[in-house]
N, CA and C atoms as a LAMMPS dump frame, in Angstrom:
ITEM: TIMESTEP
0
ITEM: NUMBER OF ATOMS
570
ITEM: BOX BOUNDS ff ff ff
-5.0000000000000000e+02 5.0000000000000000e+02
-5.0000000000000000e+02 5.0000000000000000e+02
-5.0000000000000000e+02 5.0000000000000000e+02
ITEM: ATOMS id mol type element x y z
1 1 1 N 1.906 9.968 -10.781
2 1 2 C 1.577 10.562 -9.502
3 1 3 C 1.539 9.513 -8.391
4 2 1 N 1.108 8.287 -8.697
5 2 2 C 0.995 7.257 -7.663
6 2 3 C 2.318 7.014 -6.954
7 3 1 N 3.426 7.185 -7.648
8 3 2 C 4.741 6.965 -7.054
9 3 3 C 5.106 7.947 -5.958
10 4 1 N 4.369 9.017 -5.832
11 4 2 C 4.635 9.996 -4.772
12 4 3 C 4.03 9.582 -3.435
13 5 1 N 3.213 8.534 -3.477
14 5 2 C 2.515 8.073 -2.286
15 5 3 C 3.08 6.737 -1.826
16 6 1 N 3.217 6.566 -0.523
17 6 2 C 3.681 5.307 0.04
18 6 3 C 2.644 4.218 -0.09
19 7 1 N 1.386 4.595 -0.057
20 7 2 C 0.279 3.659 -0.234
21 7 3 C -0.716 4.296 -1.189
22 8 1 N -1.089 3.535 -2.209
23 8 2 C -2.032 4.025 -3.213
24 8 3 C -3.053 2.92 -3.425
25 9 1 N -4.237 3.061 -2.827
26 9 2 C -5.245 2.006 -2.769
27 9 3 C -6.389 2.352 -3.709
28 10 1 N -6.754 1.41 -4.574
29 10 2 C -7.83 1.655 -5.531
30 10 3 C -9.203 1.705 -4.855
31 11 1 N -9.509 0.749 -3.989
32 11 2 C -10.838 0.65 -3.389
33 11 3 C -10.847 1.067 -1.936
34 12 1 N -11.696 0.388 -1.152
35 12 2 C -11.823 0.664 0.284
36 12 3 C -10.586 0.189 1.027
37 13 1 N -10.342 0.784 2.192
38 13 2 C -9.174 0.416 2.993
39 13 3 C -9.532 0.455 4.472
40 14 1 N -9.143 -0.599 5.191
41 14 2 C -9.219 -0.63 6.654
42 14 3 C -7.783 -0.607 7.117
43 15 1 N -7.418 0.393 7.903
44 15 2 C -6.006 0.593 8.206
45 15 3 C -5.814 1.082 9.638
46 16 1 N -4.769 0.587 10.262
47 16 2 C -4.377 1.026 11.592
48 16 3 C -2.966 0.511 11.831
49 17 1 N -2.075 1.096 12.512
50 17 2 C -2.186 2.358 13.212
51 17 3 C -1.639 3.543 12.432
52 18 1 N -0.635 3.35 11.54
53 18 2 C -0.092 4.521 10.879
54 18 3 C 0.598 4.166 9.565
55 19 1 N 0.923 5.226 8.839
56 19 2 C 1.743 5.138 7.629
57 19 3 C 2.724 6.292 7.731
58 20 1 N 3.968 6.023 7.509
59 20 2 C 4.979 7.071 7.648
60 20 3 C 4.969 8.05 6.482
61 21 1 N 4.436 7.623 5.332
62 21 2 C 4.385 8.48 4.151
63 21 3 C 2.979 8.94 3.846
64 22 1 N 2.794 9.362 2.592
65 22 2 C 1.504 9.858 2.135
66 22 3 C 0.626 8.682 1.702
67 23 1 N -0.7 8.826 1.869
68 23 2 C -1.647 7.734 1.636
69 23 3 C -2.812 8.23 0.789
70 24 1 N -3.192 7.392 -0.206
71 24 2 C -4.37 7.66 -1.026
72 24 3 C -5.286 6.451 -0.952
73 25 1 N -6.582 6.69 -0.718
74 25 2 C -7.589 5.627 -0.695
75 25 3 C -8.66 6 -1.719
76 26 1 N -8.849 5.124 -2.705
77 26 2 C -9.796 5.404 -3.783
78 26 3 C -11.243 5.14 -3.444
79 27 1 N -11.501 4.532 -2.307
80 27 2 C -12.868 4.266 -1.855
81 27 3 C -13.075 4.901 -0.497
82 28 1 N -13.672 4.131 0.415
83 28 2 C -13.879 4.587 1.787
84 28 3 C -12.714 4.133 2.663
85 29 1 N -12.407 4.92 3.679
86 29 2 C -11.335 4.587 4.613
87 29 3 C -11.931 4.329 5.987
88 30 1 N -11.593 3.186 6.557
89 30 2 C -12.007 2.84 7.92
90 30 3 C -10.769 2.889 8.794
91 31 1 N -10.632 3.972 9.537
92 31 2 C -9.48 4.186 10.413
93 31 3 C -9.901 4.127 11.885
94 32 1 N -10.905 3.298 12.211
95 32 2 C -11.426 3.233 13.575
96 32 3 C -10.414 2.727 14.586
97 33 1 N -9.336 2.118 14.153
98 33 2 C -8.293 1.667 15.072
99 33 3 C -7.274 2.745 15.372
100 34 1 N -7.473 3.943 14.855
101 34 2 C -6.513 5.029 14.996
102 34 3 C -5.567 5.024 13.808
103 35 1 N -5.198 6.206 13.328
104 35 2 C -4.36 6.278 12.135
105 35 3 C -3.643 7.616 12.087
106 36 1 N -2.391 7.57 11.684
107 36 2 C -1.656 8.796 11.39
108 36 3 C -0.89 8.596 10.095
109 37 1 N -0.676 9.688 9.386
110 37 2 C 0.02 9.629 8.106
111 37 3 C 1.024 10.764 8.008
112 38 1 N 2.041 10.537 7.183
113 38 2 C 2.945 11.572 6.696
114 38 3 C 3.967 12.092 7.702
115 39 1 N 4.232 11.374 8.747
116 39 2 C 5.201 11.849 9.732
117 39 3 C 6.629 11.922 9.182
118 40 1 N 6.985 11.031 8.269
119 40 2 C 8.36 10.97 7.769
120 40 3 C 8.578 11.707 6.454
121 41 1 N 7.601 12.454 5.98
122 41 2 C 7.766 13.182 4.727
123 41 3 C 8.607 14.437 4.931
124 42 1 N 9.479 14.726 3.963
125 42 2 C 10.226 15.982 3.983
126 42 3 C 9.332 17.088 3.431
127 43 1 N 9.735 18.328 3.627
128 43 2 C 8.964 19.454 3.088
129 43 3 C 8.882 19.368 1.565
130 44 1 N 9.965 18.965 0.916
131 44 2 C 9.97 18.838 -0.546
132 44 3 C 9.008 17.738 -1.01
133 45 1 N 8.93 16.63 -0.261
134 45 2 C 8.002 15.555 -0.614
135 45 3 C 6.552 16.012 -0.475
136 46 1 N 6.255 16.756 0.575
137 46 2 C 4.895 17.286 0.752
138 46 3 C 4.566 18.262 -0.372
139 47 1 N 5.507 19.14 -0.703
140 47 2 C 5.269 20.122 -1.766
141 47 3 C 5.035 19.462 -3.123
142 48 1 N 5.582 18.274 -3.347
143 48 2 C 5.436 17.572 -4.628
144 48 3 C 4.078 16.874 -4.776
145 49 1 N 3.328 16.747 -3.692
146 49 2 C 2.028 16.07 -3.732
147 49 3 C 0.962 16.988 -4.319
148 50 1 N -0.012 16.439 -5.049
149 50 2 C -1.106 17.272 -5.544
150 50 3 C -1.813 17.971 -4.379
151 51 1 N -1.94 19.271 -4.465
152 51 2 C -2.579 20.081 -3.415
153 51 3 C -1.916 19.863 -2.053
154 52 1 N -0.65 19.397 -2.051
155 52 2 C 0.096 19.103 -0.818
156 52 3 C -0.666 18.108 0.061
157 53 1 N -1.507 17.257 -0.561
158 53 2 C -2.389 16.345 0.169
159 53 3 C -1.663 15.053 0.525
160 54 1 N -1.315 14.911 1.795
161 54 2 C -0.64 13.707 2.293
162 54 3 C -1.64 12.609 2.624
163 55 1 N -2.898 12.949 2.785
164 55 2 C -3.968 11.966 2.96
165 55 3 C -5.1 12.335 2.008
166 56 1 N -5.419 11.396 1.103
167 56 2 C -6.518 11.596 0.155
168 56 3 C -7.446 10.396 0.278
169 57 1 N -8.725 10.669 0.506
170 57 2 C -9.748 9.62 0.546
171 57 3 C -10.863 10.065 -0.395
172 58 1 N -11.099 9.279 -1.441
173 58 2 C -12.132 9.659 -2.406
174 58 3 C -13.529 9.535 -1.806
175 59 1 N -13.766 8.545 -0.961
176 59 2 C -15.077 8.327 -0.358
177 59 3 C -15.162 8.916 1.036
178 60 1 N -15.814 8.151 1.933
179 60 2 C -15.977 8.574 3.327
180 60 3 C -14.8 8.114 4.171
181 61 1 N -14.52 8.861 5.222
182 61 2 C -13.516 8.476 6.204
183 61 3 C -14.23 8.253 7.53
184 62 1 N -14.15 7.034 8.048
185 62 2 C -14.786 6.665 9.309
186 62 3 C -13.684 6.432 10.328
187 63 1 N -13.746 7.145 11.448
188 63 2 C -12.706 6.959 12.458
189 63 3 C -13.242 6.659 13.845
190 64 1 N -14.551 6.541 14.004
191 64 2 C -15.113 6.258 15.326
192 64 3 C -14.657 7.318 16.314
193 65 1 N -14.213 6.892 17.452
194 65 2 C -13.702 7.815 18.468
195 65 3 C -12.181 7.923 18.413
196 66 1 N -11.555 7.248 17.449
197 66 2 C -10.098 7.242 17.339
198 66 3 C -9.588 8.472 16.61
199 67 1 N -8.338 8.799 16.859
200 67 2 C -7.682 9.924 16.208
201 67 3 C -7.221 9.506 14.811
202 68 1 N -7.519 10.338 13.826
203 68 2 C -6.911 10.261 12.502
204 68 3 C -6.119 11.548 12.363
205 69 1 N -4.794 11.414 12.249
206 69 2 C -3.926 12.592 12.242
207 69 3 C -3.082 12.625 10.975
208 70 1 N -2.954 13.812 10.405
209 70 2 C -2.029 14.048 9.296
210 70 3 C -0.938 14.943 9.85
211 71 1 N 0.263 14.383 9.943
212 71 2 C 1.362 15.069 10.611
213 71 3 C 1.943 16.207 9.767
214 72 1 N 2.024 15.992 8.449
215 72 2 C 2.563 17.002 7.532
216 72 3 C 1.702 17.01 6.278
217 73 1 N 1.39 18.189 5.788
218 73 2 C 0.593 18.296 4.571
219 73 3 C -0.89 18.391 4.859
220 74 1 N -1.663 18.345 3.781
221 74 2 C -3.107 18.54 3.845
222 74 3 C -3.853 17.217 3.811
223 75 1 N -5.142 17.277 4.139
224 75 2 C -6.044 16.134 4.032
225 75 3 C -7.175 16.516 3.088
226 76 1 N -7.496 15.613 2.159
227 76 2 C -8.582 15.832 1.209
228 76 3 C -9.478 14.607 1.245
229 77 1 N -10.758 14.814 1.524
230 77 2 C -11.737 13.733 1.592
231 77 3 C -12.903 14.108 0.685
232 78 1 N -13.308 13.146 -0.151
233 78 2 C -14.408 13.416 -1.076
234 78 3 C -15.774 13.316 -0.443
235 79 1 N -15.925 12.399 0.506
236 79 2 C -17.217 12.19 1.164
237 79 3 C -17.235 12.829 2.538
238 80 1 N -17.855 12.119 3.465
239 80 2 C -17.981 12.613 4.836
240 80 3 C -16.822 12.129 5.704
241 81 1 N -16.493 12.926 6.714
242 81 2 C -15.617 12.482 7.794
243 81 3 C -16.548 12.208 8.954
244 82 1 N -16.603 10.953 9.376
245 82 2 C -17.595 10.543 10.369
246 82 3 C -16.986 10.387 11.748
247 83 1 N -17.708 10.837 12.718
248 83 2 C -17.477 10.723 14.152
249 83 3 C -16.481 11.734 14.714
250 84 1 N -15.349 11.917 14.105
251 84 2 C -14.343 12.798 14.695
252 84 3 C -13.556 13.481 13.577
253 85 1 N -13.304 14.765 13.718
254 85 2 C -12.561 15.514 12.703
255 85 3 C -11.123 15.006 12.602
256 86 1 N -10.534 15.179 11.432
257 86 2 C -9.131 14.826 11.225
258 86 3 C -8.263 15.864 11.939
259 87 1 N -7.252 15.4 12.645
260 87 2 C -6.297 16.304 13.295
261 87 3 C -5.189 16.626 12.301
262 88 1 N -4.993 17.908 12.047
263 88 2 C -3.983 18.368 11.093
264 88 3 C -2.904 19.122 11.856
265 89 1 N -1.67 18.624 11.781
266 89 2 C -0.579 19.236 12.531
267 89 3 C 0.066 20.397 11.794
268 90 1 N 0.015 20.386 10.465
269 90 2 C 0.633 21.49 9.727
270 90 3 C -0.01 21.684 8.362
271 91 1 N -1.299 21.432 8.258
272 91 2 C -1.966 21.553 6.966
273 91 3 C -3.414 21.915 7.122
274 92 1 N -4.141 21.802 6.033
275 92 2 C -5.551 22.169 6.013
276 92 3 C -6.388 20.995 5.507
277 93 1 N -7.689 21.11 5.709
278 93 2 C -8.638 20.1 5.242
279 93 3 C -9.507 20.72 4.164
280 94 1 N -9.805 19.911 3.136
281 94 2 C -10.826 20.334 2.181
282 94 3 C -11.513 19.108 1.613
283 95 1 N -12.708 19.336 1.096
284 95 2 C -13.498 18.262 0.523
285 95 3 C -13.379 18.34 -1.003
286 96 1 N -12.956 17.197 -1.624
287 96 2 C -12.793 17.155 -3.07
288 96 3 C -12.645 15.693 -3.49
289 97 1 N -13.661 15.15 -4.135
290 97 2 C -13.613 13.746 -4.565
291 97 3 C -12.835 13.565 -5.86
292 98 1 N -12.497 14.65 -6.549
293 98 2 C -11.854 14.55 -7.851
294 98 3 C -10.397 14.963 -7.887
295 99 1 N -9.733 15.025 -6.759
296 99 2 C -8.329 15.462 -6.755
297 99 3 C -7.448 14.541 -7.581
298 100 1 N -7.696 13.23 -7.523
299 100 2 C -6.893 12.246 -8.244
300 100 3 C -7.789 11.465 -9.194
301 101 1 N -7.334 11.271 -10.417
302 101 2 C -8.043 10.457 -11.402
303 101 3 C -7.596 9.008 -11.205
304 102 1 N -8.333 8.268 -10.386
305 102 2 C -7.938 6.899 -10.029
306 102 3 C -7.915 5.969 -11.23
307 103 1 N -8.879 6.096 -12.131
308 103 2 C -8.9 5.231 -13.302
309 103 3 C -7.636 5.423 -14.133
310 104 1 N -7.238 6.658 -14.354
311 104 2 C -6.028 6.93 -15.142
312 104 3 C -4.777 6.447 -14.42
313 105 1 N -4.693 6.683 -13.122
314 105 2 C -3.508 6.259 -12.369
315 105 3 C -3.363 4.743 -12.353
316 106 1 N -4.469 4.023 -12.151
317 106 2 C -4.37 2.565 -12.13
318 106 3 C -4.158 1.993 -13.528
319 107 1 N -4.612 2.679 -14.57
320 107 2 C -4.298 2.243 -15.934
321 107 3 C -2.79 2.327 -16.15
322 108 1 N -2.16 3.394 -15.683
323 108 2 C -0.696 3.531 -15.787
324 108 3 C 0.002 2.43 -14.996
325 109 1 N -0.469 2.183 -13.776
326 109 2 C 0.158 1.158 -12.939
327 109 3 C 0.036 -0.225 -13.577
328 110 1 N -1.095 -0.51 -14.173
329 110 2 C -1.256 -1.81 -14.852
330 110 3 C -0.335 -1.911 -16.066
331 111 1 N -0.144 -0.805 -16.777
332 111 2 C 0.787 -0.785 -17.909
333 111 3 C 2.211 -1.04 -17.424
334 112 1 N 2.613 -0.378 -16.336
335 112 2 C 3.95 -0.604 -15.767
336 112 3 C 4.109 -2.057 -15.339
337 113 1 N 3.078 -2.596 -14.721
338 113 2 C 3.132 -3.98 -14.256
339 113 3 C 3.299 -4.944 -15.427
340 114 1 N 2.564 -4.71 -16.494
341 114 2 C 2.682 -5.567 -17.681
342 114 3 C 4.083 -5.477 -18.277
343 115 1 N 4.647 -4.276 -18.325
344 115 2 C 6.002 -4.1 -18.855
345 115 3 C 7.019 -4.815 -17.974
346 116 1 N 6.87 -4.72 -16.657
347 116 2 C 7.79 -5.41 -15.745
348 116 3 C 7.672 -6.92 -15.873
349 117 1 N 6.473 -7.409 -16.135
350 117 2 C 6.275 -8.852 -16.28
351 117 3 C 7.028 -9.4 -17.495
352 118 1 N 7.326 -8.543 -18.458
353 118 2 C 8.053 -8.971 -19.65
354 118 3 C 9.565 -8.99 -19.449
355 119 1 N 10.033 -8.386 -18.363
356 119 2 C 11.465 -8.338 -18.091
357 119 3 C 11.954 -9.705 -17.625
358 120 1 N 13.192 -10.066 -17.957
359 120 2 C 13.725 -11.341 -17.478
360 120 3 C 13.957 -11.299 -15.968
361 121 1 N 13.92 -12.475 -15.359
362 121 2 C 14.179 -12.571 -13.916
363 121 3 C 15.622 -12.184 -13.625
364 122 1 N 15.868 -11.661 -12.462
365 122 2 C 17.211 -11.31 -12.02
366 122 3 C 18.054 -12.57 -11.922
367 123 1 N 19.314 -12.489 -12.367
368 123 2 C 20.21 -13.637 -12.243
369 123 3 C 20.251 -14.106 -10.8
370 124 1 N 20.157 -15.396 -10.614
371 124 2 C 20.206 -15.966 -9.273
372 124 3 C 18.853 -16.092 -8.609
373 125 1 N 17.819 -15.468 -9.186
374 125 2 C 16.475 -15.556 -8.615
375 125 3 C 15.64 -16.48 -9.483
376 126 1 N 15.006 -17.44 -8.87
377 126 2 C 14.148 -18.366 -9.577
378 126 3 C 12.733 -18.173 -9.048
379 127 1 N 11.851 -17.599 -9.862
380 127 2 C 10.488 -17.295 -9.436
381 127 3 C 9.519 -18.084 -10.303
382 128 1 N 8.583 -18.774 -9.667
383 128 2 C 7.566 -19.509 -10.414
384 128 3 C 6.187 -19.154 -9.875
385 129 1 N 5.216 -19.129 -10.767
386 129 2 C 3.838 -18.841 -10.398
387 129 3 C 3.021 -20.103 -10.611
388 130 1 N 2.287 -20.51 -9.576
389 130 2 C 1.425 -21.671 -9.657
390 130 3 C 0.093 -21.286 -9.024
391 131 1 N -0.876 -20.907 -9.848
392 131 2 C -2.159 -20.442 -9.312
393 131 3 C -1.96 -19.14 -8.569
394 132 1 N -2.321 -19.121 -7.295
395 132 2 C -2.171 -17.915 -6.482
396 132 3 C -0.889 -17.936 -5.665
397 133 1 N -0.005 -18.908 -5.912
398 133 2 C 1.249 -18.985 -5.155
399 133 3 C 2.415 -18.528 -6.007
400 134 1 N 3.219 -17.673 -5.452
401 134 2 C 4.428 -17.19 -6.093
402 134 3 C 5.602 -17.742 -5.303
403 135 1 N 6.461 -18.51 -5.939
404 135 2 C 7.584 -19.142 -5.255
405 135 3 C 8.872 -18.491 -5.727
406 136 1 N 9.695 -18.079 -4.786
407 136 2 C 10.967 -17.438 -5.114
408 136 3 C 12.088 -18.136 -4.375
409 137 1 N 13.114 -18.503 -5.094
410 137 2 C 14.311 -19.077 -4.498
411 137 3 C 15.487 -18.309 -5.069
412 138 1 N 16.097 -17.434 -4.287
413 138 2 C 17.141 -16.571 -4.83
414 138 3 C 18.541 -17.141 -4.685
415 139 1 N 18.739 -18.167 -3.86
416 139 2 C 20.066 -18.74 -3.708
417 139 3 C 19.926 -20.234 -3.473
418 140 1 N 19.878 -21.023 -4.564
419 140 2 C 19.626 -22.445 -4.402
420 140 3 C 20.837 -23.258 -3.951
421 141 1 N 21.936 -22.63 -3.665
422 141 2 C 23.152 -23.363 -3.306
423 141 3 C 23.149 -23.866 -1.874
424 142 1 N 24.271 -24.447 -1.432
425 142 2 C 24.355 -24.992 -0.07
426 142 3 C 24.328 -23.904 0.989
427 143 1 N 23.953 -24.286 2.179
428 143 2 C 23.948 -23.352 3.303
429 143 3 C 22.573 -23.196 3.886
430 144 1 N 22.46 -22.524 5.022
431 144 2 C 21.162 -22.359 5.675
432 144 3 C 20.272 -21.386 4.91
433 145 1 N 18.976 -21.5 5.115
434 145 2 C 18.023 -20.569 4.519
435 145 3 C 17.087 -21.257 3.559
436 146 1 N 16.146 -20.509 2.98
437 146 2 C 15.183 -21.103 2.074
438 146 3 C 15.832 -21.534 0.764
439 147 1 N 15.237 -22.504 0.116
440 147 2 C 15.711 -22.961 -1.185
441 147 3 C 16.231 -24.375 -1.116
442 148 1 N 16.356 -25.038 -2.251
443 148 2 C 16.87 -26.405 -2.252
444 148 3 C 18.363 -26.43 -1.957
445 149 1 N 18.843 -27.524 -1.438
446 149 2 C 20.269 -27.682 -1.16
447 149 3 C 20.486 -28.082 0.273
448 150 1 N 21.714 -28.53 0.612
449 150 2 C 22.009 -28.965 1.978
450 150 3 C 21.764 -27.853 2.992
451 151 1 N 21.039 -28.157 4.036
452 151 2 C 20.788 -27.181 5.097
453 151 3 C 19.691 -26.189 4.792
454 152 1 N 19.094 -26.296 3.622
455 152 2 C 18.047 -25.342 3.252
456 152 3 C 16.681 -25.888 3.641
457 153 1 N 15.757 -24.977 3.872
458 153 2 C 14.439 -25.366 4.369
459 153 3 C 13.389 -25.452 3.275
460 154 1 N 13.745 -25.179 2.042
461 154 2 C 12.769 -25.2 0.947
462 154 3 C 12.473 -23.795 0.468
463 155 1 N 11.822 -23.681 -0.67
464 155 2 C 11.56 -22.35 -1.213
465 155 3 C 10.554 -21.578 -0.372
466 156 1 N 10.705 -20.265 -0.356
467 156 2 C 9.727 -19.405 0.296
468 156 3 C 8.554 -19.225 -0.656
469 157 1 N 7.355 -19.226 -0.134
470 157 2 C 6.158 -19.115 -0.963
471 157 3 C 5.325 -17.951 -0.464
472 158 1 N 4.893 -17.102 -1.382
473 158 2 C 3.94 -16.043 -1.073
474 158 3 C 2.625 -16.445 -1.7
475 159 1 N 1.589 -16.546 -0.892
476 159 2 C 0.261 -16.849 -1.418
477 159 3 C -0.544 -15.56 -1.44
478 160 1 N -1.074 -15.236 -2.594
479 160 2 C -1.792 -13.98 -2.758
480 160 3 C -3.227 -14.275 -3.143
481 161 1 N -4.15 -13.756 -2.382
482 161 2 C -5.561 -13.872 -2.741
483 161 3 C -5.826 -12.775 -3.767
484 162 1 N -5.747 -13.123 -5.046
485 162 2 C -5.795 -12.151 -6.121
486 162 3 C -7.095 -11.363 -6.116
487 163 1 N -8.203 -12.007 -5.841
488 163 2 C -9.491 -11.303 -5.867
489 163 3 C -9.522 -10.211 -4.81
490 164 1 N -9.107 -10.524 -3.597
491 164 2 C -9.145 -9.523 -2.538
492 164 3 C -8.031 -8.5 -2.691
493 165 1 N -6.823 -8.923 -3.046
494 165 2 C -5.71 -7.982 -3.112
495 165 3 C -5.857 -7.022 -4.279
496 166 1 N -6.497 -7.425 -5.368
497 166 2 C -6.612 -6.534 -6.515
498 166 3 C -7.481 -5.327 -6.194
499 167 1 N -8.427 -5.476 -5.293
500 167 2 C -9.246 -4.31 -4.951
501 167 3 C -8.526 -3.384 -3.983
502 168 1 N -7.498 -3.893 -3.292
503 168 2 C -6.739 -3.049 -2.381
504 168 3 C -5.697 -2.231 -3.133
505 169 1 N -4.931 -2.885 -4.002
506 169 2 C -3.966 -2.185 -4.841
507 169 3 C -2.898 -1.447 -4.074
508 170 1 N -2.434 -1.967 -2.973
509 170 2 C -1.437 -1.257 -2.176
510 170 3 C -0.081 -1.322 -2.86
511 171 1 N 0.545 -0.182 -2.99
512 171 2 C 1.929 -0.113 -3.427
513 171 3 C 2.698 0.509 -2.284
514 172 1 N 3.845 0.02 -2.005
515 172 2 C 4.602 0.598 -0.91
516 172 3 C 5.93 -0.084 -0.754
517 173 1 N 6.558 0.142 0.389
518 173 2 C 7.908 -0.337 0.586
519 173 3 C 8.046 -1.836 0.743
520 174 1 N 7.001 -2.588 0.894
521 174 2 C 7.146 -4.039 0.946
522 174 3 C 6.283 -4.671 2.003
523 175 1 N 6.365 -6.001 2.098
524 175 2 C 5.479 -6.735 2.995
525 175 3 C 5.569 -6.322 4.453
526 176 1 N 6.687 -5.748 4.892
527 176 2 C 6.772 -5.36 6.3
528 176 3 C 5.795 -4.245 6.633
529 177 1 N 5.312 -3.536 5.617
530 177 2 C 4.373 -2.447 5.849
531 177 3 C 2.941 -2.826 5.533
532 178 1 N 2.702 -4.086 5.166
533 178 2 C 1.353 -4.533 4.88
534 178 3 C 0.71 -5.096 6.132
535 179 1 N -0.602 -4.956 6.258
536 179 2 C -1.26 -5.52 7.434
537 179 3 C -1.153 -7.037 7.438
538 180 1 N -0.959 -7.66 8.602
539 180 2 C -0.837 -9.116 8.677
540 180 3 C -2.206 -9.769 8.58
541 181 1 N -2.845 -9.657 7.433
542 181 2 C -4.2 -10.146 7.239
543 181 3 C -4.163 -11.282 6.229
544 182 1 N -4.612 -12.467 6.584
545 182 2 C -4.455 -13.626 5.713
546 182 3 C -5.159 -13.51 4.363
547 183 1 N -6.154 -12.646 4.243
548 183 2 C -6.821 -12.532 2.951
549 183 3 C -6.025 -11.642 2.001
550 184 1 N -4.996 -10.994 2.48
551 184 2 C -4.212 -10.137 1.586
552 184 3 C -2.928 -10.827 1.134
553 185 1 N -2.063 -11.173 2.042
554 185 2 C -0.782 -11.765 1.67
555 185 3 C -0.272 -12.608 2.814
556 186 1 N 0.094 -13.812 2.522
557 186 2 C 0.664 -14.677 3.553
558 186 3 C 1.923 -15.334 3.021
559 187 1 N 2.833 -15.664 3.889
560 187 2 C 4.053 -16.37 3.534
561 187 3 C 4.104 -17.675 4.31
562 188 1 N 4.602 -18.713 3.679
563 188 2 C 4.773 -19.971 4.373
564 188 3 C 5.961 -20.698 3.781
565 189 1 N 6.507 -21.656 4.502
566 189 2 C 7.601 -22.503 4.028
567 189 3 C 7.013 -23.775 3.453
568 190 1 N 7.576 -24.276 2.354
569 190 2 C 7.17 -25.574 1.793
570 190 3 C 7.868 -26.692 2.537
């Protein structure tokens, strides 16, 4: 089921301004900076979601005076919605903390992750793990860009704060959709 969501977060989440797909938060959601979800979902994608819920928050949803909008599909919150009601453009709201079995879903995700870790690296990609740093060099030959060789600037490094990121558990289309927060994921050149 987690694969039907663009973001699937195990614990609390602070998020702004939007997500184009469906979002699940396993803890409390802090959307005080304004938030919208599900604008880019097709009707078939919404219909495939449990209870057609494009926004699921197991705990409380705090939005201050900002708008939290669900563009397509329903919103399900287990706790309280504080300060301002969720704006629903084509769905309904209901309270239900048990719509998704987070423990079971994350057990599956951890199993998938372990299986992927056993797969060999893609030809041409050289990935090394050193503590919390993951180094990837996909083209070590000559020419401009990251990696060793003439004209190259060195390998690209992703530093991951494992303790903080493990409680977030975001799955999605990639780093371009992650918040630029140094405690979650940072990139630097060596």
